[in-house]
Backbone as CSV, one residue per row, in Angstrom:
resi,resn,N_x,N_y,N_z,CA_x,CA_y,CA_z,C_x,C_y,C_z
1,UNK,-35.757,-33.598,0.745,-35.606,-32.310,0.089,-34.428,-31.430,1.164
2,UNK,-34.764,-31.776,2.104,-33.545,-31.084,3.344,-31.868,-31.426,2.505
3,UNK,-32.134,-32.717,2.530,-30.976,-33.212,1.956,-30.107,-32.121,0.494
4,UNK,-31.049,-32.776,-0.316,-31.265,-31.984,-1.995,-30.523,-30.456,-1.918
5,UNK,-31.671,-29.761,-1.201,-30.942,-28.180,-0.383,-29.758,-28.275,0.074
6,UNK,-29.010,-28.591,1.246,-28.041,-29.196,1.770,-26.898,-28.913,0.605
7,UNK,-26.472,-29.985,-0.347,-26.281,-30.623,-0.960,-26.056,-29.541,-2.373
8,UNK,-26.769,-29.362,-2.470,-26.917,-27.943,-3.423,-25.876,-26.369,-3.385
9,UNK,-26.334,-26.166,-1.984,-25.615,-24.823,-1.325,-24.152,-25.067,-1.134
10,UNK,-23.471,-26.602,-0.787,-22.327,-26.870,-1.236,-21.767,-26.798,-1.943
11,UNK,-22.604,-27.351,-3.383,-22.532,-27.314,-4.296,-21.877,-26.293,-5.065
12,UNK,-22.910,-25.157,-4.962,-23.065,-23.764,-5.116,-21.821,-22.739,-4.418
13,UNK,-21.574,-23.348,-3.619,-20.167,-22.992,-2.811,-18.830,-23.251,-2.913
14,UNK,-18.692,-24.111,-3.304,-17.826,-24.814,-4.130,-17.512,-24.279,-5.405
15,UNK,-18.581,-24.070,-5.696,-18.203,-23.676,-7.368,-17.620,-22.336,-6.992
16,UNK,-17.974,-21.232,-6.391,-17.666,-20.179,-5.973,-16.209,-20.181,-5.437
17,UNK,-16.339,-20.593,-4.654,-14.612,-20.797,-4.156,-13.802,-20.984,-5.454
18,UNK,-13.995,-21.979,-6.128,-12.951,-22.771,-7.385,-12.917,-21.491,-7.861
19,UNK,-14.215,-20.666,-8.145,-13.738,-19.513,-9.085,-12.976,-18.321,-8.709
20,UNK,-13.688,-17.911,-8.042,-12.644,-16.845,-6.964,-11.096,-17.784,-7.072
21,UNK,-11.302,-18.642,-6.706,-9.277,-19.103,-6.240,-8.686,-18.876,-7.735
22,UNK,-9.118,-19.085,-9.167,-8.727,-19.194,-9.718,-9.231,-17.910,-10.824
23,UNK,-9.671,-17.153,-10.707,-9.270,-15.327,-10.665,-8.970,-14.556,-9.941
24,UNK,-8.528,-14.614,-8.720,-7.579,-14.476,-7.676,-6.628,-14.519,-8.598
25,UNK,-5.903,-15.688,-8.220,-4.945,-15.822,-8.696,-4.529,-15.793,-10.293
26,UNK,-5.529,-15.114,-10.842,-5.240,-14.470,-13.065,-4.632,-13.690,-11.943
27,UNK,-5.800,-12.594,-11.590,-5.765,-11.116,-10.973,-4.005,-10.850,-10.699
28,UNK,-3.772,-11.715,-9.419,-2.460,-11.922,-9.282,-1.843,-11.682,-9.760
29,UNK,-1.440,-12.956,-11.058,-0.388,-12.924,-11.903,-0.326,-11.468,-12.351
30,UNK,-1.279,-11.263,-12.851,-1.448,-10.094,-13.680,-0.672,-8.459,-13.703
31,UNK,-1.088,-8.362,-11.794,-0.991,-7.729,-11.077,0.828,-7.181,-10.736
32,UNK,1.535,-8.064,-10.825,3.126,-8.434,-10.489,3.464,-8.504,-11.586
33,UNK,3.144,-8.911,-12.827,3.739,-8.845,-13.928,3.690,-6.900,-14.316
34,UNK,2.114,-6.446,-14.056,1.913,-4.902,-14.167,3.586,-4.198,-13.734
35,UNK,3.634,-4.639,-12.436,4.313,-3.988,-11.392,5.827,-3.669,-12.223
36,UNK,6.133,-4.900,-12.413,7.241,-5.568,-12.464,7.660,-5.015,-14.352
37,UNK,6.822,-5.199,-14.732,7.440,-4.101,-16.037,6.853,-2.674,-16.270
38,UNK,6.088,-1.590,-15.715,6.482,-0.543,-15.204,7.596,-0.411,-13.905
39,UNK,8.128,-0.905,-13.716,9.529,-0.835,-12.091,10.623,-1.069,-13.496
40,UNK,10.647,-1.832,-14.275,11.942,-2.246,-14.929,11.723,-1.033,-16.143
41,UNK,10.883,-0.436,-16.788,10.407,0.317,-17.772,10.957,1.639,-17.158
42,UNK,11.195,2.198,-16.257,11.325,3.607,-14.893,12.970,2.945,-14.978
43,UNK,13.987,3.925,-16.033,15.695,3.788,-15.350,15.833,4.381,-14.137
44,UNK,15.989,3.551,-13.298,16.366,3.947,-11.675,15.229,4.592,-10.930
45,UNK,14.426,3.876,-11.588,13.064,4.427,-10.504,13.596,4.499,-9.497
46,UNK,13.606,2.885,-8.775,13.467,2.421,-7.315,14.604,3.552,-6.648
47,UNK,15.829,3.665,-7.485,16.616,4.336,-6.604,16.571,5.587,-6.215
48,UNK,15.403,6.130,-7.105,15.108,7.842,-7.386,14.222,7.532,-5.853
49,UNK,13.234,6.577,-6.050,12.160,6.443,-4.327,13.190,6.580,-3.440
50,UNK,14.113,5.470,-3.425,15.066,5.370,-2.036,15.156,6.681,-1.727
51,UNK,16.132,7.404,-2.265,16.586,8.960,-2.424,15.774,9.457,-2.082
52,UNK,14.483,9.701,-2.094,13.420,10.850,-1.181,13.432,9.816,-0.592
53,UNK,12.816,8.974,-0.282,12.518,7.909,1.320,13.651,8.405,2.414
54,UNK,15.017,8.101,2.181,15.895,7.995,3.223,16.610,9.572,3.404
55,UNK,16.366,9.555,4.613,17.569,11.087,4.809,19.277,10.985,3.796
56,UNK,19.547,11.849,3.861,20.661,11.715,3.186,21.958,11.155,3.752
57,UNK,21.802,11.288,5.303,22.299,10.614,6.097,23.003,8.900,5.351
58,UNK,21.934,8.307,5.338,21.051,6.915,5.050,20.946,6.517,3.835
59,UNK,21.295,7.303,2.687,21.570,7.265,1.384,22.368,6.292,0.946
60,UNK,23.458,6.489,1.085,24.145,5.479,0.341,23.962,4.230,0.729
61,UNK,23.805,4.331,2.225,23.534,2.133,2.839,22.650,2.007,1.919
62,UNK,22.006,2.861,1.935,19.883,2.547,1.495,20.733,1.898,0.069
63,UNK,20.909,2.606,-1.158,21.320,2.585,-2.213,22.428,1.266,-2.368
64,UNK,23.197,1.099,-1.359,24.009,-0.188,-1.125,23.343,-1.729,-1.098
65,UNK,22.383,-1.376,0.100,21.830,-2.333,0.324,20.225,-2.429,-1.021
66,UNK,20.221,-1.562,-1.823,19.371,-2.030,-2.586,20.216,-2.736,-3.813
67,UNK,21.432,-2.393,-4.071,22.476,-3.055,-4.681,23.142,-4.462,-4.317
68,UNK,22.570,-4.912,-3.432,23.562,-6.376,-2.718,21.704,-6.861,-3.207
69,UNK,20.343,-6.755,-2.824,19.300,-6.853,-2.851,18.931,-7.330,-4.288
70,UNK,19.330,-5.992,-5.490,19.543,-7.269,-6.909,20.399,-7.684,-7.006
71,UNK,21.638,-8.104,-7.033,22.429,-8.842,-6.619,21.960,-10.302,-6.602
72,UNK,21.760,-10.563,-4.948,20.872,-11.400,-4.916,19.807,-12.353,-5.643
73,UNK,18.957,-11.871,-5.863,17.919,-11.575,-6.063,17.479,-11.931,-7.775
74,UNK,18.208,-10.815,-8.754,19.130,-11.993,-9.680,19.668,-13.450,-9.527
75,UNK,20.644,-13.697,-8.513,21.426,-14.733,-8.762,20.473,-16.167,-8.152
76,UNK,19.595,-15.803,-7.379,18.654,-16.069,-6.970,17.374,-16.758,-8.119
77,UNK,16.680,-16.103,-9.273,16.286,-16.185,-10.474,17.238,-16.962,-11.239
78,UNK,18.343,-16.280,-11.397,18.984,-17.328,-12.708,19.276,-19.087,-12.389
79,UNK,19.586,-19.191,-10.782,19.087,-19.863,-10.879,18.174,-21.131,-10.948
80,UNK,17.364,-20.545,-10.753,15.763,-21.445,-10.756,15.658,-21.671,-12.370
81,UNK,15.707,-20.556,-13.335,15.842,-21.037,-14.424,16.434,-22.129,-14.953
82,UNK,17.689,-22.097,-14.379,19.244,-22.939,-14.420,18.027,-24.750,-13.733
83,UNK,17.334,-24.216,-13.040,17.080,-25.345,-12.057,15.320,-25.875,-13.239
84,UNK,15.130,-25.327,-13.302,14.082,-25.690,-14.326,14.708,-26.117,-15.507
85,UNK,15.362,-25.986,-16.214,16.417,-26.050,-18.059,16.247,-27.192,-17.677
86,UNK,17.230,-28.087,-16.309,17.646,-29.376,-16.468,16.894,-29.836,-15.069
């Protein structure tokens, strides 16, 4: 009886862990896609946010750094897409 109870307990724990990992992954994916869509809909939203966050003294540097980051990430993403295609 103890063996059956222990086995049943382990099975239910495994089922719940599996369900949480699946739905957690789905939730994370939906969350990231939603944030990406909202950031892409608003034109220059990140630039405006950086302008508000940084003092005028560092604003130009922060915006140039953001531009470099955009170029690097878009290059990385393009290489990933091309890598998947071939």
